[in-house]
C-alpha positions in Angstrom: -6.6 13.1 63.3 -5.0 15.7 61.1 -5.6 15.0 57.3 -3.8 16.5 54.4 -5.8 19.1 52.4 -4.8 19.2 48.7 -4.9 22.8 47.2 -5.7 23.2 43.5 -5.0 26.8 42.3 -7.1 27.8 39.3 -5.9 31.5 39.0 -4.7 30.8 35.5 -8.0 29.2 34.4 -10.9 30.5 36.4 -9.1 33.7 37.4 -8.1 34.3 33.8 -11.8 34.1 32.9 -12.7 37.1 35.1 -14.1 39.9 32.9 -11.4 42.4 32.2 -8.5 40.5 33.7 -7.2 38.1 31.1 -3.5 37.5 31.3 -1.0 37.5 28.4 0.9 34.2 27.8 4.1 35.6 29.3 2.2 36.7 32.4 0.6 33.3 32.8 4.0 31.6 32.7 5.4 34.0 35.3 2.4 33.6 37.5 2.6 29.8 37.2 6.1 29.9 38.7 5.1 32.2 41.5 2.0 30.1 42.3 4.2 27.0 42.4 6.5 28.7 44.9 3.5 29.2 47.2 3.3 25.4 47.7 0.0 24.6 46.1 -0.4 20.9 45.1 -1.9 21.5 41.6 -1.9 24.4 39.2 -4.7 24.6 36.6 -3.0 26.0 33.6 -6.0 26.8 31.5 -8.5 25.6 28.9 -6.4 24.4 25.9 -9.3 24.1 23.5 -10.6 27.6 24.1 -8.0 29.2 21.7 -4.7 28.5 19.9 -2.9 30.9 22.3 -4.4 29.1 25.3 -3.3 25.8 24.0 0.2 27.1 23.4 0.6 28.7 26.9 -0.8 25.5 28.6 1.9 23.6 26.8 4.6 26.0 27.9 3.5 25.8 31.6 3.5 22.0 31.4 7.1 22.1 30.1 8.2 24.6 32.8 9.2 21.7 35.1 7.3 23.1 38.1 6.9 21.2 41.4 3.1 21.1 41.5 0.8 18.9 39.4 -0.4 20.7 36.3 -4.0 20.4 35.2 -5.9 21.5 32.1 -9.6 21.7 31.8 -11.6 20.1 29.0 -15.2 19.6 28.1 -16.4 16.0 28.0 -16.0 15.8 24.2 -13.7 13.3 22.6 -12.0 15.8 20.3 -11.4 18.2 23.1 -10.0 15.5 25.4 -7.6 14.2 22.8 -6.4 17.7 21.9 -6.0 18.8 25.6 -4.0 15.6 26.3 -1.5 16.7 23.7 -0.2 19.5 25.8 1.3 16.9 28.1 3.3 15.2 25.3 6.6 16.5 26.6 6.0 16.6 30.4 9.0 15.4 32.4 6.9 13.6 35.0 3.7 12.0 33.7 2.4 11.5 37.2 2.1 15.3 37.5 -0.4 15.6 34.6 -4.1 16.1 35.4 -7.0 16.1 33.0 -9.7 18.2 34.6 -13.0 17.3 32.9 -16.1 19.4 33.3 -19.7 18.5 32.8 -23.0 20.1 34.0 -25.1 18.0 36.3 -28.0 20.3 37.4 -31.3 19.9 35.6 -31.3 23.4 34.2 -27.7 23.2 32.9 -28.1 19.7 31.4 -31.2 20.9 29.6 -30.2 24.4 28.3 -26.4 23.7 27.7 -26.2 20.1 26.5 -29.8 19.2 25.7 -29.2 15.8 27.3 -31.0 13.6 29.8 -29.4 12.3 33.0 -28.9 8.9 31.5 -27.1 10.4 28.6 -24.9 12.5 30.9 -23.9 9.4 32.8 -22.9 7.7 29.6 -20.8 10.7 28.4 -19.2 11.0 31.8 -18.2 7.3 31.9 -16.7 7.4 28.4 -14.9 10.7 29.0 -13.2 9.6 32.2 -12.1 6.3 30.7 -10.7 8.0 27.6 -8.9 10.6 29.6 -7.5 7.9 31.9 -6.0 6.1 28.9 -4.3 9.3 27.7 -3.4 10.9 31.1 -2.7 9.3 34.4 -4.8 11.5 36.7 -8.4 12.5 35.9 -10.5 14.9 37.9 -14.1 15.3 37.0 -15.7 18.6 37.8 -19.5 18.6 38.2 -20.7 22.0 37.2 -23.6 23.4 39.2 -23.4 20.3 41.4 -24.9 22.1 44.5 -28.2 22.6 42.6 -28.3 19.0 41.2 -30.6 16.3 42.3 -28.8 14.5 45.1 -29.6 11.0 43.8 -28.4 11.9 40.4 -25.3 13.6 41.8 -24.5 10.5 43.8 -24.9 8.4 40.6 -22.4 10.7 38.8 -19.9 10.3 41.6 -20.2 6.5 41.5 -19.8 6.5 37.8 -16.7 8.7 37.9 -15.1 6.6 40.6 -15.8 3.4 38.8 -14.3 4.8 35.6 -11.1 5.7 37.3 -11.3 9.3 38.4 -8.8 10.2 41.1 -10.8 13.3 42.2 -14.4 14.5 41.9 -15.1 18.2 42.2 -18.3 19.6 43.5 -18.8 23.1 42.1 -21.1 25.7 43.6 -21.2 27.4 40.2 -23.7 30.1 41.1 -22.2 30.8 44.5 -25.6 30.4 46.1 -25.4 27.5 48.5 -25.2 28.3 52.3 -22.4 27.2 54.7 -25.0 25.2 56.6 -26.1 23.3 53.4 -22.8 22.4 51.8 -21.3 20.4 54.7 -24.5 18.3 54.7 -24.1 17.6 51.0 -20.4 16.7 51.5 -21.3 14.3 54.4 -24.1 12.8 52.3 -21.7 12.0 49.4 -19.0 10.6 51.7 -21.6 8.3 53.3 -23.0 7.2 49.8 -19.7 6.7 48.0 -17.2 4.2 49.5 -14.4 5.7 47.4 -14.8 9.0 49.2 -15.1 7.5 52.7 -11.8 5.6 52.3 -10.2 8.5 50.4 -9.3 6.4 47.4 -11.0 9.2 45.4 -10.6 12.8 46.5 -13.7 14.8 47.1 -13.0 18.4 46.0 -15.0 21.7 46.3 -14.9 24.7 44.0 -16.9 27.6 45.5 -17.9 30.9 43.8 -18.4 34.1 45.7 -21.6 35.6 44.4 -23.2 35.7 47.8 -19.8 36.5 49.5 -19.8 32.9 50.9 -17.0 31.3 48.9 -14.5 31.1 51.8 -17.1 30.2 54.4 -18.5 27.4 52.1 -15.0 26.0 51.4 -14.1 26.0 55.1 -17.4 24.3 56.0 -16.8 21.7 53.3 -13.3 21.0 54.6 -14.6 20.6 58.1 -17.2 18.1 56.7 -14.5 16.0 55.1 -13.7 17.6 51.7 -10.1 16.5 50.7 -9.3 19.2 48.1 -10.0 23.0 48.0 -10.0 24.9 44.7 -8.9 28.5 45.0 -7.6 31.5 43.2 -5.1 34.2 44.2 -7.0 37.2 45.6 -10.3 35.3 44.8 -10.0 36.3 41.2 -12.5 34.6 38.9 -15.8 34.7 37.1 -18.3 37.3 38.3 -17.5 37.9 42.0 -14.7 35.4 41.9 -13.7 32.3 44.0 -12.3 31.3 47.3 -9.2 33.4 47.9 -6.0 31.3 48.4 -4.5 33.7 50.9 -7.7 34.0 53.0 -8.0 30.2 53.2 -4.3 29.9 54.2 -4.8 32.5 56.9 -7.9 30.9 58.4 -6.3 27.5 58.4 -3.2 28.8 60.1 -5.3 30.7 62.7 -7.7 27.8 63.4 -5.6 24.7 62.6 -6.8 22.8 65.7 -10.4 23.3 64.7 -10.1 22.2 61.0 -7.5 19.5 61.7 -6.0 19.7 58.2 -2.5 20.5 57.0 -1.3 21.9 53.7 2.0 22.4 51.9 1.4 26.2 51.5 4.4 28.5 52.0 3.1 31.9 53.1 6.6 33.4 52.9 6.3 33.3 49.1 2.9 34.9 48.9 4.0 38.5 48.7 5.8 38.3 45.3 2.8 36.4 43.8 0.3 39.0 44.9 2.4 42.1 44.0 2.9 40.6 40.5 -0.8 39.6 40.2 -2.0 43.1 41.1 0.4 44.7 38.7 -0.8 42.5 35.9 -4.4 43.1 36.7 -3.9 46.8 36.4 -6.3 47.5 39.3 -6.3 47.4 43.0 -8.3 45.4 45.5 -10.1 46.9 48.4 -7.8 48.3 51.2 -10.2 46.4 53.5 -9.5 43.0 52.0 -8.1 40.4 54.4 -4.4 39.6 54.2 -3.6 41.6 51.1 -5.5 44.9 51.9 -3.6 47.9 53.1 -5.8 48.2 56.1 -5.5 44.6 57.3 -2.9 45.7 59.8 -3.6 49.5 60.0 -4.8 51.1 63.2 -6.3 54.5 63.7 -8.4 54.2 66.8 -6.7 55.4 70.0 -8.1 52.4 71.9 -6.8 49.9 69.4 -3.4 51.7 69.2 -3.1 51.5 73.0 -3.9 47.8 73.1 -1.6 46.8 70.2 1.3 48.7 71.6 0.9 46.9 74.9 0.3 43.5 73.4 -0.5 43.0 69.7 -2.6 39.9 70.5 -5.1 42.2 72.2 -6.5 43.0 68.8 -4.8 40.7 66.4 -5.5 36.9 66.4 -2.8 36.0 63.8 -0.2 38.6 62.6 -0.8 39.2 58.9 2.7 40.7 58.7 4.0 37.2 58.4 2.6 37.0 54.9 4.9 39.8 53.8 2.3 41.9 52.0 1.5 44.6 54.4 3.3 46.4 57.2 1.7 47.4 60.5 0.7 51.1 60.4 -0.4 53.4 63.2 -2.5 56.0 61.4 -2.8 59.4 62.9 -6.2 61.2 62.5 -9.0 62.6 64.6 -9.6 59.1 66.2 -6.0 58.6 67.3 -4.5 58.7 70.8 -1.2 59.3 72.4 -0.1 55.7 72.0 -0.5 56.0 68.2 1.5 59.2 68.2 4.3 57.7 70.3 4.3 54.6 68.1 4.6 56.6 64.8 7.4 58.9 66.1 9.3 56.0 67.7 9.1 53.9 64.5 10.4 56.8 62.5 13.2 57.9 64.9 13.9 54.7 66.9 13.1 56.7 70.0 15.5 59.6 69.2 12.7 62.2 69.5 11.2 61.8 72.9 7.8 63.3 73.8 6.3 63.9 77.2 2.6 63.1 77.9 2.0 66.9 77.8 3.9 67.3 74.5 1.8 64.5 73.0 -1.4 66.0 74.1 -0.4 69.3 72.5 0.4 67.7 69.2 -2.8 65.6 69.3 -4.9 68.6 69.8 -3.6 70.0 66.5 -3.8 66.7 64.7 -7.4 66.3 65.7 -8.2 69.8 64.3 -6.8 69.0 60.9 -9.2 68.0 58.1 -7.1 65.1 56.8 -8.3 61.5 57.3 -4.6 60.5 57.7 -1.8 62.8 58.9 1.3 61.8 56.9 4.9 62.1 57.8 5.3 65.5 56.2 2.4 67.1 58.2 3.7 65.5 61.4 7.2 66.9 60.7 5.7 70.3 60.1 4.0 70.1 63.5 7.1 68.9 65.2 9.1 71.8 63.7 6.4 74.3 64.6 6.7 73.2 68.3 10.5 73.0 68.2 10.8 69.3 68.7 13.0 69.1 65.6 15.2 71.9 64.4 15.0 71.5 60.6 11.9 72.6 58.6 10.5 69.8 56.4 9.9 70.1 52.7 6.2 70.8 52.4 5.9 72.0 48.8 6.8 70.7 45.4 5.4 70.3 41.9 5.3 67.5 39.3 5.1 67.8 35.6 4.6 64.8 33.4 4.7 63.9 29.7 4.3 60.7 27.7 5.8 60.1 24.3 6.7 56.9 22.4 6.1 54.6 25.3 8.3 56.6 27.7 7.2 58.7 30.7 9.1 62.0 31.4 8.7 63.5 34.8 10.1 66.8 36.2 9.9 67.4 39.9 10.8 70.6 41.7 11.2 71.8 45.3 12.8 74.8 46.9 13.7 76.2 43.5 15.6 73.0 42.6 14.4 70.6 39.9 15.3 67.2 38.5 14.0 65.0 35.7 13.4 61.3 35.3 12.3 58.9 32.6 10.9 55.4 32.7 8.5 53.0 31.1 6.0 53.7 33.9 4.9 56.9 35.6 6.0 55.5 39.0 9.5 54.6 37.8 10.1 58.0 36.1 8.9 59.8 39.2 11.1 57.8 41.6 14.1 58.5 39.4 13.4 62.2 39.5 12.9 62.3 43.2 16.0 60.2 43.9 18.0 62.6 41.7 16.6 65.7 43.3 17.1 64.6 46.9 20.1 62.2 46.6 18.2 59.2 47.8 18.0 55.6 46.9 14.2 54.9 47.1 12.6 51.9 45.4 8.9 51.3 45.0 7.9 47.9 46.4 4.2 48.2 45.6 1.5 50.8 45.0 -2.3 50.8 45.1 -4.7 53.4 43.8 -8.3 54.3 44.5 -10.5 57.2 43.3 -13.0 59.1 45.4 -15.0 62.3 45.1 -14.7 64.9 47.8 -17.6 67.1 46.6 -19.2 65.9 43.4 -17.8 63.9 40.5 -16.0 66.9 39.1 -13.7 67.0 42.2 -12.2 63.6 41.8 -9.2 62.7 43.9 -6.7 59.9 43.8 -5.6 58.1 46.9 -2.3 56.3 46.7 -1.0 53.6 49.1 2.7 53.0 48.6 5.3 50.8 50.1 8.7 52.3 49.5 12.2 51.0 50.4 15.1 53.2 51.2 18.5 51.8 50.3 20.2 54.4 52.5 18.5 53.7 55.8 17.4 50.1 54.9 13.9 51.0 56.0 10.5 50.3 54.4 7.9 53.0 54.6 4.1 52.2 54.2 2.6 55.6 53.4 -0.5 57.0 51.8 -1.6 60.3 50.4 -4.2 62.0 48.3 -3.9 64.3 45.3 -5.7 65.6 42.3 -4.1 62.8 40.2 -1.9 59.8 40.5 1.4 61.7 40.1 0.7 64.3 42.8 -0.5 61.7 45.3 2.5 59.5 44.7 4.8 62.6 45.0 3.3 63.3 48.4 4.0 59.8 49.4 7.6 60.2 48.2 7.8 63.5 50.1 6.9 61.7 53.3 9.9 59.4 52.7 12.2 62.3 51.8 11.3 64.1 55.1 11.7 60.9 57.1 15.1 60.3 55.6 16.4 63.8 55.7 15.0 64.8 59.1 14.7 61.7 61.2 17.6 59.7 59.8 19.9 62.8 60.2 18.9 62.9 63.9 19.9 59.3 64.3 23.2 59.8 62.6 24.0 62.7 65.0 23.3 60.8 68.1 
């Protein structure tokens, strides 16, 4: 029988605790609204007692009138509980307020953090849940380091929490070290031992860390074993190596719904805006190989793969990641590509207006495979098509970028074919796009951009790789392109040049048909 799986998103609490990724109050409020749109059941707003600013932003999120329940975390200390409860003083719907208590339950953490015995922990636990229940309707108790706790003691903690009125009990794999074969056995043990879990009067929740790269696997194993709530963060952001990624959990559950027999309220069509905003706020980029959000999650360079996907995408893709709206399918041309990839790229750009024979494709592929690039972009492809007289107009292959920054404003000058234009903006990307649009009379907008550094030959020869998604208002097309350069601006300019050539060469062909 299919059961409902409750999703608690803790991006704003655990994700915010990731070293180097703390959000500003305004960013947290914006992210809360976007997370809410993704259909999670509960948003953990933060840790109110950690700082005055955190208290204030938690209060703002509570008052934002979001659809999801709002939780705040508190230690099992009377003063902390009372103060944390105050953030809910003006909530419109008291049933949506959740006090998320946390207390360590492993021998080592009880000893070194609280200097308390198990009996003392049980007493504190009982008092804290009961006090929170008087102040706030819903109380979740999170057992820190639960996967390393003594099972008999953990079972006693769960019984105490249920008897005191907790609506949810969270089992945290704080060190991210339990195995996917071990966690389900623990979940089944607790369900057998605690009647409130077996009849679902109290939700059994899991919170998995990713130190061993097992957070998603552990969460899925726990869900299969009967866990009723999964705690996640967007992109897996969190302490150390992070937590279970929301988007990956959603993707697996939609791919293997029959196996897990759970349903959620997640709305994947709203994921893209959340992740693009999150990545912009983080000021860094996640691996291009990352599932669902990574640029390569639907990119194909191998000729064998390109052939199969053109014939039937399901030959290599179990569940189209395009439906999440974050990446576009790309056929990448390089030394591993085949004729199918070349046909796909040209057809996508020209809607079939430039037809190639098998012999023509073999000729072009011979040259493509001799090039040193690990990805042949639109501009290089146009140059080859012009060289072999498949198109009549020579593409723009050269240009320069000059940048300056003063008083919080970027100034960019671009030039090509002895023409130049300037652009200004509060970011380098926005200034560069203004300049390019002016120079080439385009209407291009940046949807998202991702950067990575690599060293071609020693650290002194650093290069920047840019992955960019650009939308053209003139052709109503979205381009997913990438390029390399000695710095960010030259790499992004090369991406823009690909769009310029696609618009000026291929779109003009279509208009003249």
